[in-house]
C-alpha positions in Angstrom: 0.0 0.1 0.0 1.2 3.5 -0.9 0.9 6.4 1.6 -2.4 8.2 1.1 -1.8 12.1 1.2 -5.5 12.6 1.5 -5.7 11.0 4.9 -7.0 13.1 7.8 -3.8 13.2 9.6 -1.8 14.4 6.5 -4.5 17.1 6.2 -3.9 18.1 9.7 -0.2 18.2 9.2 -0.8 20.6 6.1 -3.2 22.7 8.4 -6.0 21.9 6.0 -8.1 20.6 8.9 -8.0 22.1 12.5 -6.9 20.2 15.4 -6.7 20.9 19.2 -2.9 20.6 19.4 -1.2 20.1 22.8 2.4 19.8 21.6 4.4 20.3 18.4 8.2 20.0 17.5 10.3 19.2 14.4 9.2 15.5 14.6 5.5 15.3 15.8 2.2 17.0 16.3 0.1 16.0 19.3 -3.5 16.9 19.5 -6.8 15.9 21.2 -8.9 13.1 19.6 -12.2 14.5 18.5 -13.8 11.3 19.5 -12.1 10.5 23.0 -12.2 7.1 24.5 -11.1 8.4 27.8 -11.0 11.8 29.8 -7.7 12.4 28.2 -7.1 11.0 24.7 -4.2 12.4 22.8 -3.0 11.4 19.4 0.7 11.8 18.5 1.6 11.7 14.9 5.0 11.9 13.1 5.4 14.6 10.6 6.8 12.1 8.1 4.7 9.9 5.7 4.4 6.5 7.5 1.5 4.2 7.3 1.9 2.2 10.4 4.3 0.9 12.9 6.3 -1.3 10.5 6.6 1.4 7.9 7.9 3.8 10.6 10.1 1.5 12.2 11.6 0.3 8.8 11.9 3.6 7.2 12.1 6.5 9.7 15.4 8.0 10.6 16.9 7.3 14.2 16.1 11.1 14.7 12.6 10.6 13.8 12.1 7.5 15.9 13.8 9.1 19.0 11.9 12.4 18.4 8.6 10.6 18.1 9.0 8.6 21.5 10.5 11.5 23.2 7.6 13.5 22.3 5.3 11.1 23.8 7.1 11.3 27.2 6.9 15.1 27.1 3.2 15.0 26.5 2.7 12.6 29.2 4.9 14.6 31.6 3.3 18.0 30.3 -0.3 16.6 31.2 0.7 15.2 34.5 -0.2 11.7 33.6 2.8 9.8 34.8 1.6 9.3 38.4 -2.1 8.5 37.6 -1.3 6.1 34.8 -1.9 6.1 31.2 -2.2 3.6 28.1 -0.2 3.9 24.9 -2.0 2.2 21.9 -1.2 2.0 18.3 -3.2 -0.1 16.1 -1.5 -1.8 13.2 -3.4 -2.9 10.2 -7.2 -2.7 9.3 -8.0 -5.9 10.9 -6.4 -4.4 14.3 -8.6 -1.3 14.2 -6.4 1.1 12.4 -8.6 3.6 10.7 -6.2 6.3 9.5 -3.2 5.0 7.8 -0.7 7.6 9.1 1.3 5.9 11.9 0.1 7.4 15.3 0.0 6.7 19.0 -2.8 7.2 21.2 -2.2 8.3 24.7 -5.3 7.6 27.0 -5.8 8.1 30.7 -8.7 8.2 33.0 -7.2 11.2 34.6 -8.1 14.6 32.9 -4.8 16.0 31.7 -3.9 19.3 32.9 
């Protein structure tokens, strides 16, 4: 499958669709999910064109991979979720529930992030 530039996350990265951002740096954009499954539900997406975990793992640079996971930690710390607990979730493939084929990580917590 080839990366689809018309997916919703690609449009968010191009600022064609608005989002509720909580963090951005050279590697990622993190924003609140519009259909949250928990009191805190943040999506973290790399700025590169990667379809899923395997595409990201196999093709992203070391800097992009480190930047992505460091950004997740920064968001968790920024929202004060470490002590209350949180889940990280990434669906890989249609049968696993992946709806948008741009790699992303969900940060979910039953605590409302500050």
